[in-house]
DSSP file (Angstrom, degrees, kcal/mol; ACC not computed):
  #  RESIDUE AA STRUCTURE BP1 BP2  ACC     N-H-->O    O-->H-N    N-H-->O    O-->H-N    TCO  KAPPA ALPHA  PHI   PSI    X-CA   Y-CA   Z-CA
    1    1 A M              0   0    0      0, 0.0     2,-0.3     0, 0.0   160,-0.0   0.000 360.0 360.0 360.0 132.2  150.0   62.2 -166.8
    2    2 A T        -     0   0    0     34,-0.1     2,-0.5     1,-0.0    34,-0.2  -0.601 360.0-142.3 -81.3 135.4  146.4   61.6 -166.0
    3    3 A Y  E     -a   36   0A   0     32,-3.2    34,-3.6    -2,-0.3     2,-0.5  -0.873  18.3-154.9 -91.8 128.1  145.4   61.3 -162.3
    4    4 A R  E     +a   37   0A   0     -2,-0.5    79,-2.6    32,-0.2    80,-1.9  -0.920  14.8 178.8-121.1 123.1  142.7   58.6 -161.8
    5    5 A V  E     -ab  38  84A   0     32,-2.7    34,-2.2    -2,-0.5     2,-0.4  -0.939   5.1-170.4-117.4 131.6  140.2   58.5 -158.9
    6    6 A C  E     -ab  39  85A   0     78,-2.2    80,-2.7    -2,-0.4     2,-0.4  -0.993  11.6-148.6-128.5 130.4  137.4   55.9 -158.5
    7    7 A F  E     -ab  40  86A   0     32,-2.3    34,-2.0    -2,-0.4     2,-0.4  -0.785  17.4-161.1 -95.1 136.7  134.7   56.2 -155.9
    8    8 A V  E     +ab  41  87A   0     78,-3.5    80,-1.8    -2,-0.4    81,-0.3  -0.958  22.2 147.9-125.6 129.8  133.3   53.1 -154.4
    9    9 A C  E     -a   42   0A   0     32,-1.5    34,-2.3    -2,-0.4    35,-0.2  -0.448  59.2 -74.4-130.5-150.5  130.2   52.1 -152.5
   10   10 A T  S    S+     0   0    0     32,-0.3    34,-2.6    -2,-0.2    -1,-0.1   0.979 116.7   2.2 -83.2 -63.6  128.2   48.9 -152.3
   11   11 A G  S    S-     0   0    0     31,-0.2    36,-0.3    32,-0.2    31,-0.3   0.549  88.5-122.7-111.9  -7.8  126.2   48.7 -155.6
   12   12 A N  S    S+     0   0    0     29,-0.3    30,-0.1    59,-0.1    60,-0.1   0.880  86.9  96.7  80.0  41.6  127.4   51.7 -157.4
   13   13 A I  S    S+     0   0    0     39,-0.1    40,-2.4    58,-0.1    43,-0.2   0.461  88.6  20.3-130.4 -13.8  123.8   53.3 -157.8
   14   14 A C  S  > S+     0   0    0     38,-0.2     4,-1.1    42,-0.1     5,-0.1   0.667 125.2  17.7-121.3 -79.1  123.5   55.7 -155.0
   15   15 A R  H  > S+     0   0    0      2,-0.2     4,-3.2     1,-0.2     5,-0.3   0.955 121.2  49.0 -73.9 -51.5  126.5   57.1 -153.1
   16   16 A S  H  > S+     0   0    0      1,-0.2     4,-2.9     2,-0.2    -1,-0.2   0.895 112.0  47.4 -56.3 -42.4  129.4   56.5 -155.4
   17   17 A P  H  > S+     0   0    0      0, 0.0     4,-2.1     0, 0.0    -1,-0.2   0.805 112.6  52.7 -67.8 -25.1  127.8   57.9 -158.6
   18   18 A M  H  X S+     0   0    0     -4,-1.1     4,-2.5     2,-0.2     5,-0.2   0.944 113.1  43.1 -67.3 -48.9  126.8   61.0 -156.4
   19   19 A A  H  X S+     0   0    0     -4,-3.2     4,-3.3     2,-0.2     5,-0.4   0.957 112.3  53.6 -64.8 -45.0  130.4   61.4 -155.4
   20   20 A E  H  X S+     0   0    0     -4,-2.9     4,-3.0    -5,-0.3     5,-0.2   0.947 112.7  45.9 -51.9 -52.6  131.6   60.7 -159.0
   21   21 A S  H  X S+     0   0    0     -4,-2.1     4,-1.7     1,-0.2    45,-0.3   0.905 113.8  45.0 -60.0 -49.1  129.3   63.4 -160.3
   22   22 A V  H  X S+     0   0    0     -4,-2.5     4,-1.7     2,-0.2    -1,-0.2   0.909 114.2  48.2 -63.2 -46.3  130.1   66.0 -157.7
   23   23 A F  H  X S+     0   0    0     -4,-3.3     4,-3.1    -5,-0.2     5,-0.2   0.926 109.1  54.6 -65.4 -40.7  133.9   65.5 -157.9
   24   24 A R  H  X S+     0   0    0     -4,-3.0     4,-2.2    -5,-0.4    -1,-0.2   0.920 107.6  49.7 -50.9 -44.9  133.9   65.7 -161.7
   25   25 A A  H  X S+     0   0    0     -4,-1.7     4,-2.8    -5,-0.2    -1,-0.2   0.852 111.6  49.2 -66.0 -33.4  132.2   69.0 -161.5
   26   26 A R  H  X S+     0   0    0     -4,-1.7     4,-2.0     2,-0.2    -1,-0.2   0.913 109.7  50.1 -72.0 -41.8  134.8   70.2 -159.0
   27   27 A V  H  <>S+     0   0    0     -4,-3.1     5,-2.7     2,-0.2     6,-0.3   0.875 112.7  48.3 -67.7 -33.6  137.6   69.0 -161.2
   28   28 A E  H ><5S+     0   0    0     -4,-2.2     3,-2.0    -5,-0.2    -2,-0.2   0.911 108.4  54.5 -66.2 -44.4  136.0   70.9 -164.2
   29   29 A E  H 3<5S+     0   0    0     -4,-2.8    -2,-0.2     1,-0.3    -1,-0.2   0.871 107.2  50.7 -57.8 -35.4  135.6   73.9 -162.2
   30   30 A A  T 3<5S-     0   0    0     -4,-2.0    -1,-0.3    -5,-0.1    -2,-0.2   0.259 116.4-112.9 -84.4   8.2  139.2   73.9 -161.4
   31   31 A G  T < 5S+     0   0    0     -3,-2.0    -3,-0.2    -5,-0.1     3,-0.2   0.761  86.1 115.6  66.3  27.3  140.3   73.6 -165.0
   32   32 A L    >>< +     0   0    0     -5,-2.7     4,-1.7    -6,-0.2     3,-1.5   0.263  28.0 113.4-109.6  12.0  141.7   70.1 -164.4
   33   33 A A  T 34 S+     0   0    0     -6,-0.3    -1,-0.1     1,-0.3    -5,-0.1   0.801  80.4  50.8 -59.1 -34.0  139.3   67.9 -166.7
   34   34 A D  T 34 S+     0   0    0     -3,-0.2    -1,-0.3     1,-0.2    -2,-0.1   0.730 118.0  38.6 -74.5 -19.5  142.2   67.1 -169.0
   35   35 A L  T <4 S+     0   0    0     -3,-1.5   -32,-3.2     1,-0.2     2,-0.5   0.597 110.5  56.0-112.0 -10.9  144.4   65.9 -166.1
   36   36 A V  E  <  -a    3   0A   0     -4,-1.7     2,-0.4   -34,-0.2   -32,-0.2  -0.965  60.8-161.5-128.8 122.7  142.0   64.1 -163.7
   37   37 A E  E     -a    4   0A   0    -34,-3.6   -32,-2.7    -2,-0.5     2,-0.4  -0.882  12.6-166.6-101.0 137.4  139.8   61.1 -164.7
   38   38 A V  E     +a    5   0A   0     -2,-0.4     2,-0.3   -34,-0.2   -32,-0.2  -0.989  18.1 146.6-131.6 129.3  136.9   60.4 -162.3
   39   39 A D  E     -a    6   0A   0    -34,-2.2   -32,-2.3    -2,-0.4     2,-0.3  -0.864  26.0-139.5-147.2-175.2  134.8   57.3 -162.2
   40   40 A S  E     +a    7   0A   0     -2,-0.3     2,-0.3   -34,-0.3   -32,-0.2  -0.893  17.0 164.4-141.7 166.7  132.9   55.0 -159.9
   41   41 A A  E     -a    8   0A   0    -34,-2.0   -32,-1.5    -2,-0.3     2,-0.3  -0.971  28.5-110.9-173.1 176.8  132.0   51.4 -159.2
   42   42 A G  E     -ac   9  73A   0     30,-2.2    32,-3.1    -2,-0.3   -32,-0.3  -0.876  19.9-125.2-123.4 153.0  130.6   49.1 -156.4
   43   43 A T  S    S+     0   0    0    -34,-2.3     2,-0.3    -2,-0.3   -33,-0.2   0.783 100.8  39.6 -66.2 -29.2  132.0   46.4 -154.2
   44   44 A G  S    S-     0   0    0    -34,-2.6     3,-0.3   -35,-0.2    -2,-0.2  -0.769  75.8-134.0-120.0 168.2  129.3   44.1 -155.5
   45   45 A G    >   +     0   0    0     -2,-0.3     3,-1.8     1,-0.2    28,-0.1   0.240  67.0 114.8-104.0  19.7  127.8   43.5 -159.0
   46   46 A W  T 3  S+     0   0    0      1,-0.3    -1,-0.2    26,-0.1   -35,-0.1   0.819  87.7  33.9 -56.7 -34.8  124.1   43.4 -158.2
   47   47 A H  T >  S+     0   0    0    -36,-0.3     3,-3.2    -3,-0.3    24,-0.4   0.205  83.4 149.6-111.2   9.3  123.3   46.5 -160.1
   48   48 A E  T <  S+     0   0    0     -3,-1.8    24,-0.2     1,-0.3     3,-0.1  -0.219  73.2  15.4 -57.6 134.4  125.9   46.2 -163.0
   49   49 A G  T 3  S+     0   0    0     22,-2.5    -1,-0.3     1,-0.4     2,-0.1   0.192 101.9 117.9  94.1 -13.4  124.7   47.8 -166.2
   50   50 A D    <   -     0   0    0     -3,-3.2    21,-3.7     1,-0.1    -1,-0.4  -0.438  64.1-119.1 -81.7 158.5  121.9   49.7 -164.3
   51   51 A G        -     0   0    0     19,-0.2    19,-0.2     1,-0.2    -1,-0.1  -0.265  48.8 -70.5 -78.1-179.8  121.7   53.6 -164.2
   52   52 A A        -     0   0    0     17,-0.4    -1,-0.2    15,-0.3   -38,-0.2  -0.314  64.1 -80.9 -65.5 151.5  121.8   55.5 -160.9
   53   53 A D     >  -     0   0    0    -40,-2.4     4,-2.5     1,-0.1     3,-0.4  -0.252  40.0-121.9 -50.6 143.8  119.0   55.3 -158.5
   54   54 A P  H  > S+     0   0    0      0, 0.0     4,-2.2     0, 0.0    -1,-0.1   0.785 114.2  55.5 -70.1 -25.4  116.2   57.8 -159.6
   55   55 A R  H  > S+     0   0    0      2,-0.2     4,-2.0     1,-0.2     5,-0.2   0.803 109.4  48.3 -76.9 -32.4  116.5   59.6 -156.1
   56   56 A T  H  > S+     0   0    0     -3,-0.4     4,-2.8     2,-0.2     5,-0.2   0.954 111.6  47.3 -67.2 -50.0  120.3   60.1 -156.9
   57   57 A V  H  X S+     0   0    0     -4,-2.5     4,-2.4     1,-0.2     5,-0.2   0.930 113.3  50.6 -61.3 -43.8  119.6   61.4 -160.3
   58   58 A A  H  X S+     0   0    0     -4,-2.2     4,-2.1     2,-0.2    -1,-0.2   0.930 112.0  44.2 -55.5 -51.1  117.0   63.7 -158.9
   59   59 A V  H  X S+     0   0    0     -4,-2.0     4,-1.3     1,-0.2     6,-0.2   0.902 114.4  50.5 -61.5 -46.5  119.1   65.2 -156.1
   60   60 A L  H  <>S+     0   0    0     -4,-2.8     5,-3.3     1,-0.2     3,-0.3   0.920 112.5  45.6 -59.9 -41.2  122.0   65.6 -158.5
   61   61 A R  H ><5S+     0   0    0     -4,-2.4     3,-1.6     1,-0.2    -2,-0.2   0.894 109.0  56.6 -73.8 -39.8  119.9   67.4 -161.2
   62   62 A E  H 3<5S+     0   0    0     -4,-2.1    -1,-0.2     1,-0.3    -2,-0.2   0.711 109.7  44.7 -68.8 -22.0  118.3   69.6 -158.7
   63   63 A S  T 3<5S-     0   0    0     -4,-1.3    -1,-0.3    -3,-0.3    -2,-0.2   0.325 124.1-100.8-104.1   9.5  121.7   70.8 -157.5
   64   64 A G  T < 5S+     0   0    0     -3,-1.6    -3,-0.2     1,-0.3     2,-0.2   0.533  76.2 133.1  96.0   5.2  123.1   71.3 -161.1
   65   65 A Y      < -     0   0    0     -5,-3.3    -1,-0.3    -6,-0.2     2,-0.2  -0.485  59.5-105.9 -93.7 167.1  125.2   68.2 -161.5
   66   66 A G        -     0   0    0    -45,-0.3    -1,-0.1    -2,-0.2   -41,-0.1  -0.519  25.6-169.2 -83.0 153.7  125.4   65.7 -164.3
   67   67 A S        +     0   0    0     -2,-0.2   -15,-0.3   -46,-0.0     2,-0.3   0.301  34.2 133.3-130.8   9.9  123.7   62.4 -163.7
   68   68 A E        +     0   0    0    -17,-0.1     2,-0.3   -47,-0.0    -2,-0.1  -0.534  34.1 147.0 -74.1 128.6  124.9   60.0 -166.6
   69   69 A H        -     0   0    0     -2,-0.3     2,-0.4   -17,-0.1   -17,-0.4  -0.978  37.5-166.1-163.3 147.7  125.9   56.7 -165.1
   70   70 A T        -     0   0    0     -2,-0.3   -19,-0.2   -19,-0.2   -20,-0.1  -0.964  33.6-123.0-140.4 117.5  126.1   52.9 -165.5
   71   71 A A        +     0   0    0    -21,-3.7   -22,-2.5    -2,-0.4     2,-0.3  -0.191  35.7 168.3 -58.0 149.1  126.8   50.8 -162.5
   72   72 A R        -     0   0    0    -24,-0.2   -30,-2.2   -28,-0.1     2,-0.4  -0.946  34.0-108.0-153.1 170.1  129.8   48.3 -162.5
   73   73 A Q  B     -c   42   0A   0     -2,-0.3   -30,-0.2   -32,-0.2   -28,-0.1  -0.859  36.9-110.4-110.0 136.2  131.7   46.3 -160.0
   74   74 A F        -     0   0    0    -32,-3.1   -33,-0.1    -2,-0.4     3,-0.0  -0.413  31.5-152.8 -65.9 140.0  135.1   47.2 -158.9
   75   75 A Q    >   -     0   0    0     -2,-0.1     3,-2.2     1,-0.1     4,-0.5  -0.950  18.9-133.1-118.9 131.5  137.9   44.9 -160.1
   76   76 A P  G >  S+     0   0    0      0, 0.0     3,-1.2     0, 0.0     4,-0.3   0.807 104.5  67.7 -51.5 -32.5  141.2   44.3 -158.3
   77   77 A S  G >  S+     0   0    0      1,-0.2     3,-1.2     2,-0.1     4,-0.4   0.803  86.4  72.1 -52.6 -30.3  143.0   44.7 -161.7
   78   78 A W  G X> S+     0   0    0     -3,-2.2     3,-2.1     1,-0.3     4,-1.4   0.834  77.7  76.5 -61.7 -35.6  142.0   48.4 -161.6
   79   79 A F  G <4 S+     0   0    0     -3,-1.2     3,-0.4    -4,-0.5    -1,-0.3   0.830  85.1  63.7 -45.2 -38.7  144.4   49.2 -158.8
   80   80 A A  G <4 S+     0   0    0     -3,-1.2    -1,-0.3    -4,-0.3    -2,-0.2   0.789 112.5  33.1 -62.3 -35.2  147.3   49.2 -161.2
   81   81 A R  T <4 S+     0   0    0     -3,-2.1    -1,-0.2    -4,-0.4     2,-0.2   0.631 102.7  89.9 -96.4 -16.2  145.8   52.1 -163.1
   82   82 A L     <  -     0   0    0     -4,-1.4   -77,-0.2    -3,-0.4     3,-0.1  -0.551  48.7-168.9 -82.7 143.9  144.2   54.1 -160.2
   83   83 A D  S    S+     0   0    0    -79,-2.6     2,-0.4     1,-0.4   -78,-0.2   0.791  80.6  13.5 -95.7 -41.6  145.9   56.7 -158.1
   84   84 A L  E     -b    5   0A   0    -80,-1.9   -78,-2.2     2,-0.0     2,-0.5  -0.999  58.6-161.7-140.1 140.4  143.2   56.9 -155.4
   85   85 A V  E     -bd   6 109A   0     23,-2.0    25,-2.5    -2,-0.4     2,-0.7  -0.988  17.4-152.8-121.2 119.9  140.3   54.7 -154.6
   86   86 A I  E     -bd   7 110A   0    -80,-2.7   -78,-3.5    -2,-0.5     2,-0.3  -0.898   5.2-159.3-108.2 107.3  137.6   56.6 -152.5
   87   87 A A  E     -bd   8 111A   0     23,-2.8    25,-2.6    -2,-0.7   -78,-0.2  -0.625  10.5-150.0 -81.7 143.7  135.5   54.3 -150.2
   88   88 A L  S    S+     0   0    0    -80,-1.8    37,-2.5    -2,-0.3     2,-0.3   0.636  76.6  14.5 -94.1 -17.0  132.2   55.8 -149.1
   89   89 A D  S  > S-     0   0    0    -81,-0.3     4,-1.9    35,-0.2     3,-0.4  -0.964  83.4 -99.0-149.2 169.7  132.2   53.8 -145.7
   90   90 A A  H  > S+     0   0    0     -2,-0.3     4,-2.3     1,-0.2     5,-0.2   0.813 118.6  55.7 -64.0 -32.6  134.3   51.8 -143.5
   91   91 A G  H  > S+     0   0    0      2,-0.2     4,-2.4     1,-0.2    -1,-0.2   0.881 108.9  47.1 -65.2 -33.6  133.0   48.5 -144.9
   92   92 A H  H  > S+     0   0    0     -3,-0.4     4,-3.1     2,-0.2     5,-0.2   0.915 110.3  55.2 -68.9 -37.9  133.9   49.5 -148.4
   93   93 A L  H  X S+     0   0    0     -4,-1.9     4,-2.1     1,-0.2    -2,-0.2   0.941 110.5  44.0 -61.9 -48.1  137.3   50.6 -147.1
   94   94 A K  H  X S+     0   0    0     -4,-2.3     4,-2.2     2,-0.2    -1,-0.2   0.943 115.2  49.9 -58.7 -52.7  137.9   47.1 -145.5
   95   95 A A  H  X S+     0   0    0     -4,-2.4     4,-1.3     1,-0.2    -2,-0.2   0.899 111.9  46.0 -53.5 -48.8  136.6   45.4 -148.7
   96   96 A L  H  X S+     0   0    0     -4,-3.1     4,-0.9     1,-0.2    -1,-0.2   0.868 111.0  51.1 -67.1 -41.7  138.7   47.3 -151.1
   97   97 A R  H  < S+     0   0    0     -4,-2.1     3,-0.3    -5,-0.2    -1,-0.2   0.834 109.9  52.6 -70.5 -29.9  142.0   46.9 -149.0
   98   98 A R  H  < S+     0   0    0     -4,-2.2    -1,-0.2    -5,-0.2    -2,-0.2   0.897 109.6  48.8 -60.6 -41.3  141.3   43.1 -148.9
   99   99 A L  H  < S+     0   0    0     -4,-1.3    -2,-0.2    -5,-0.2    -1,-0.2   0.651  85.9 109.8 -80.0 -12.3  141.0   43.1 -152.6
  100  100 A A     <  -     0   0    0     -4,-0.9     6,-0.1    -3,-0.3   -23,-0.1  -0.446  62.3-147.6 -68.3 125.7  144.2   45.1 -153.2
  101  101 A P  S    S+     0   0    0      0, 0.0     2,-0.3     0, 0.0    -1,-0.2   0.770  79.2  21.0 -63.8 -26.3  147.0   42.9 -154.7
  102  102 A T  S  > S-     0   0    0      1,-0.1     4,-2.2    -5,-0.0     5,-0.2  -0.922  79.9-111.1-139.7 162.5  149.7   44.7 -152.9
  103  103 A G  H  > S+     0   0    0     -2,-0.3     4,-1.2     1,-0.2     5,-0.1   0.790 117.6  57.6 -64.6 -26.0  150.2   47.0 -149.9
  104  104 A Q  H  > S+     0   0    0      2,-0.2     4,-0.7     1,-0.2    -1,-0.2   0.903 106.7  47.0 -62.8 -43.9  150.9   49.8 -152.1
  105  105 A D  H >4 S+     0   0    0      1,-0.2     3,-0.6     2,-0.2     4,-0.3   0.860 108.9  55.9 -69.3 -32.9  147.6   49.4 -153.7
  106  106 A A  H >< S+     0   0    0     -4,-2.2     3,-1.3     1,-0.2    -1,-0.2   0.844  99.2  59.4 -53.7 -38.8  146.0   49.1 -150.3
  107  107 A A  H 3< S+     0   0    0     -4,-1.2    -1,-0.2     1,-0.3    -2,-0.2   0.676  92.0  69.4 -76.0 -18.8  147.4   52.4 -149.3
  108  108 A K  T << S+     0   0    0     -4,-0.7   -23,-2.0    -3,-0.6     2,-0.5   0.685  80.9  96.6 -73.6 -12.2  145.5   54.1 -152.3
  109  109 A V  E <   +d   85   0A   0     -3,-1.3     2,-0.3    -4,-0.3   -23,-0.2  -0.686  51.6 162.7 -82.6 117.5  142.3   53.5 -150.6
  110  110 A R  E     -d   86   0A   0    -25,-2.5   -23,-2.8    -2,-0.5     2,-0.4  -0.908  40.1-107.4-131.5 156.0  140.8   56.3 -148.5
  111  111 A L  E >   -d   87   0A   0     -2,-0.3     3,-1.7   -25,-0.2     4,-0.3  -0.737  24.3-136.5 -81.6 132.1  137.6   57.3 -146.9
  112  112 A L  G >  S+     0   0    0    -25,-2.6     3,-1.8    -2,-0.4    -1,-0.1   0.916 102.2  53.9 -52.7 -48.2  135.8   60.2 -148.6
  113  113 A R  G >  S+     0   0    0     10,-0.8     3,-1.5     1,-0.3     6,-0.3   0.592  87.5  79.0 -67.1  -8.2  134.9   62.0 -145.4
  114  114 A S  G <  S+     0   0    0     -3,-1.7    -1,-0.3     1,-0.3    -2,-0.2   0.626  88.1  60.3 -75.6  -8.8  138.5   62.0 -144.2
  115  115 A Y  G <  S+     0   0    0     -3,-1.8    -1,-0.3    -4,-0.3    34,-0.3   0.490  89.8  81.2 -87.8  -3.1  138.8   65.0 -146.6
  116  116 A D    X   -     0   0    0     -3,-1.5     3,-1.8     1,-0.1     4,-0.3  -0.894  63.3-164.1-100.5 101.2  136.2   66.9 -144.6
  117  117 A P  G >  S+     0   0    0      0, 0.0     3,-0.8     0, 0.0    -1,-0.1   0.832  90.9  55.9 -60.3 -25.4  137.8   68.5 -141.5
  118  118 A A  G 3  S+     0   0    0      1,-0.2    -5,-0.0    27,-0.1    -3,-0.0   0.545  84.2  88.6 -84.1  -3.6  134.3   69.1 -140.0
  119  119 A A  G X  S-     0   0    0     -3,-1.8     3,-0.9    -6,-0.3    -1,-0.2   0.658  70.7-168.7 -69.3 -16.4  133.5   65.4 -140.3
  120  120 A G  T <   -     0   0    0     -3,-0.8    -1,-0.2    -4,-0.3    -4,-0.1  -0.338  57.6 -33.8  70.7-149.6  134.9   64.5 -136.9
  121  121 A D  T 3  S+     0   0    0      1,-0.1     2,-1.1     2,-0.0    -1,-0.2   0.660 118.9  87.8 -87.5 -16.6  135.3   60.8 -136.1
  122  122 A D    <   +     0   0    0     -3,-0.9    -1,-0.1     1,-0.2     0, 0.0  -0.714  48.2 161.5 -88.1  93.7  132.1   59.7 -138.1
  123  123 A L        +     0   0    0     -2,-1.1   -10,-0.8     2,-0.1     2,-0.4   0.362  36.1 106.2 -94.9   0.9  133.7   59.1 -141.6
  124  124 A D        -     0   0    0    -35,-0.1   -35,-0.2   -11,-0.1   -36,-0.1  -0.655  62.1-145.4 -82.5 135.5  131.0   57.0 -143.1
  125  125 A V        -     0   0    0    -37,-2.5  -110,-0.1    -2,-0.4    14,-0.1  -0.870  35.6-125.4 -93.4 107.5  128.6   58.4 -145.7
  126  126 A P        -     0   0    0      0, 0.0   -37,-0.0     0, 0.0    13,-0.0  -0.131  21.3-105.5 -62.4 153.4  125.3   56.5 -144.7
  127  127 A D        -     0   0    0      1,-0.2     3,-0.5  -113,-0.0     9,-0.1  -0.667  29.0-168.3 -78.1 112.2  123.6   54.4 -147.4
  128  128 A P    >   +     0   0    0      0, 0.0     3,-2.5     0, 0.0     8,-0.2   0.579  57.2 103.2 -78.8  -6.8  120.4   56.3 -148.4
  129  129 A Y  T 3  S+     0   0    0      1,-0.3   -74,-0.1     6,-0.1     7,-0.0   0.804  81.3  43.0 -49.0 -40.3  118.9   53.4 -150.4
  130  130 A Y  T 3  S+     0   0    0     -3,-0.5    -1,-0.3     5,-0.0     2,-0.1   0.256 112.5  63.0 -93.8  15.4  116.3   52.2 -147.9
  131  131 A G  S <  S-     0   0    0     -3,-2.5     2,-0.1     1,-0.2     0, 0.0  -0.389  84.2 -80.6-119.4-160.1  115.2   55.7 -147.0
  132  132 A G    >>  -     0   0    0     -2,-0.1     3,-0.9     1,-0.0     4,-0.7  -0.105  53.3 -83.4 -93.5-167.9  113.6   58.7 -148.3
  133  133 A M  H 3> S+     0   0    0      1,-0.2     4,-2.1     2,-0.2     5,-0.1   0.696 120.1  70.5 -77.1 -16.7  114.9   61.6 -150.3
  134  134 A E  H 3> S+     0   0    0      1,-0.2     4,-2.2     2,-0.2    -1,-0.2   0.814  97.0  53.5 -66.1 -25.8  116.1   63.4 -147.2
  135  135 A G  H <> S+     0   0    0     -3,-0.9     4,-1.7     2,-0.2    -1,-0.2   0.850 110.5  48.1 -76.4 -30.2  118.9   60.6 -146.9
  136  136 A F  H  X S+     0   0    0     -4,-0.7     4,-1.9     2,-0.2    -2,-0.2   0.906 111.5  49.2 -68.8 -43.5  119.9   61.4 -150.6
  137  137 A E  H  X S+     0   0    0     -4,-2.1     4,-1.7     1,-0.2    -2,-0.2   0.900 112.3  47.9 -67.3 -43.5  120.0   65.0 -149.8
  138  138 A E  H  X S+     0   0    0     -4,-2.2     4,-2.2     1,-0.2    -1,-0.2   0.854 109.0  52.9 -65.9 -35.3  122.2   64.4 -146.8
  139  139 A C  H  X S+     0   0    0     -4,-1.7     4,-2.1     1,-0.2    -1,-0.2   0.838 107.5  52.3 -73.5 -29.9  124.5   62.2 -148.6
  140  140 A L  H  X S+     0   0    0     -4,-1.9     4,-2.4     2,-0.2    -1,-0.2   0.830 107.7  52.3 -63.6 -34.6  124.9   65.0 -151.2
  141  141 A E  H  X S+     0   0    0     -4,-1.7     4,-2.7     2,-0.2    -2,-0.2   0.957 110.6  47.0 -61.1 -51.6  125.7   67.4 -148.4
  142  142 A M  H  X S+     0   0    0     -4,-2.2     4,-1.6     1,-0.2    -2,-0.2   0.906 112.8  49.7 -66.0 -42.7  128.4   65.1 -147.1
  143  143 A V  H  X S+     0   0    0     -4,-2.1     4,-1.0     1,-0.2    -1,-0.2   0.893 110.2  49.4 -60.1 -42.1  129.9   64.6 -150.6
  144  144 A E  H >X S+     0   0    0     -4,-2.4     3,-0.8     1,-0.2     4,-0.7   0.934 108.3  56.9 -61.5 -47.8  130.0   68.2 -151.3
  145  145 A A  H 3< S+     0   0    0     -4,-2.7     4,-0.3     1,-0.3     3,-0.2   0.809 113.1  37.4 -51.0 -40.0  131.7   68.8 -147.9
  146  146 A A  H 3X S+     0   0    0     -4,-1.6     4,-1.9     1,-0.2    -1,-0.3   0.546  97.8  80.2 -92.4 -11.2  134.5   66.5 -148.7
  147  147 A S  H <X S+     0   0    0     -4,-1.0     4,-2.2    -3,-0.8    -2,-0.2   0.815  90.2  52.3 -71.1 -30.9  135.0   67.3 -152.3
  148  148 A D  H  X S+     0   0    0     -4,-0.7     4,-1.2    -3,-0.2    -1,-0.2   0.873 112.3  44.1 -76.8 -32.3  137.0   70.5 -151.8
  149  149 A G  H  > S+     0   0    0     -4,-0.3     4,-1.7   -34,-0.3    -2,-0.2   0.792 112.2  53.2 -81.0 -30.2  139.5   68.9 -149.5
  150  150 A L  H  X S+     0   0    0     -4,-1.9     4,-2.3     2,-0.2    -2,-0.2   0.920 108.8  49.4 -62.4 -43.5  139.8   65.9 -151.8
  151  151 A L  H  X S+     0   0    0     -4,-2.2     4,-2.2     1,-0.2    -2,-0.2   0.819 109.7  53.2 -69.2 -26.2  140.5   68.2 -154.9
  152  152 A A  H  X S+     0   0    0     -4,-1.2     4,-2.0     2,-0.2    -1,-0.2   0.876 111.7  44.7 -72.5 -36.5  143.2   69.9 -152.7
  153  153 A A  H  X S+     0   0    0     -4,-1.7     4,-2.1     2,-0.2    -2,-0.2   0.851 111.3  52.2 -75.1 -30.3  144.8   66.6 -151.9
  154  154 A V  H  X S+     0   0    0     -4,-2.3     4,-2.6     2,-0.2     5,-0.2   0.931 111.5  48.6 -67.6 -46.5  144.6   65.4 -155.5
  155  155 A R  H  X S+     0   0    0     -4,-2.2     4,-2.6     1,-0.2    -2,-0.2   0.916 110.5  50.2 -54.2 -43.8  146.3   68.8 -156.6
  156  156 A E  H  X S+     0   0    0     -4,-2.0     4,-1.8     1,-0.2    -1,-0.2   0.914 111.5  48.0 -64.6 -42.6  149.0   68.4 -154.0
  157  157 A Q  H  X S+     0   0    0     -4,-2.1     4,-1.5     2,-0.2    -1,-0.2   0.907 111.3  50.8 -66.3 -38.9  149.7   64.8 -155.2
  158  158 A M  H  X S+     0   0    0     -4,-2.6     4,-1.8     1,-0.2     3,-0.4   0.927 110.8  49.7 -65.6 -44.9  149.8   65.9 -158.9
  159  159 A E  H  X S+     0   0    0     -4,-2.6     4,-0.9     1,-0.3    -1,-0.2   0.858 105.7  56.0 -58.1 -39.6  152.2   68.6 -158.0
  160  160 A G  H  < S+     0   0    0     -4,-1.8    -1,-0.3     1,-0.2    -2,-0.2   0.809 106.2  51.4 -63.5 -33.8  154.3   66.2 -156.2
  161  161 A R  H  < S+     0   0    0     -4,-1.5    -2,-0.2    -3,-0.4    -1,-0.2   0.901 108.0  51.3 -66.3 -44.1  154.5   64.1 -159.4
  162  162 A A  H  <        0   0    0     -4,-1.8    -1,-0.2     1,-0.3    -2,-0.2   0.646 360.0 360.0 -73.2 -16.5  155.6   67.0 -161.4
  163  163 A A     <        0   0    0     -4,-0.9    -1,-0.3    -3,-0.2    -2,-0.1   0.418 360.0 360.0 -72.2 360.0  158.5   68.0 -159.0
C-alpha cells in the first residue's frame, strides 16, 4: 500500500518543490521509492503550470538533488488520497486545516520543521522568494534538517499499517 506525502507552501515554486525533491531523495536512499509517493502543491494557484523558481533549481542542483517540477494548487479533494500533508509555515498549516473536509483530514496536516528536534519553537521555513540566494540556501538547510525525522515518522506509520 503506497504512503502519500504532499508538501505545501504558498505558490509551489520555492519551498514545497525544494522539500519534495529532498524528501524524494531520502525516500529513494532508504529503498522506499516503491512504497512512498512524494509531491507538492501551493495554497494558491498564481504559479500553476510554472517550473520551480530558478534559485530553487540552482540550490537543489548544487546539492545534488533533482529539480523537475510543475507548480499546482492544492485541492481539498486530495485529502482523501493523502496520508500526510506537510505545511512549510504556520500560515499554510492554518489554510490547509481550514480546507480539510473532516477533522481526520485536518489531523494529516503537520509543519515540516516539527520533525527537526533542533528547530525549537520556530517551526516556519521562511519564504526566500523576495530575497537572495542565501535565503534559498537557508531554506534547503532547514528542509534537510527535518527530512530525516520526517522519514522516520513515515516509516513508523507505514509499519503501524502493516501490523
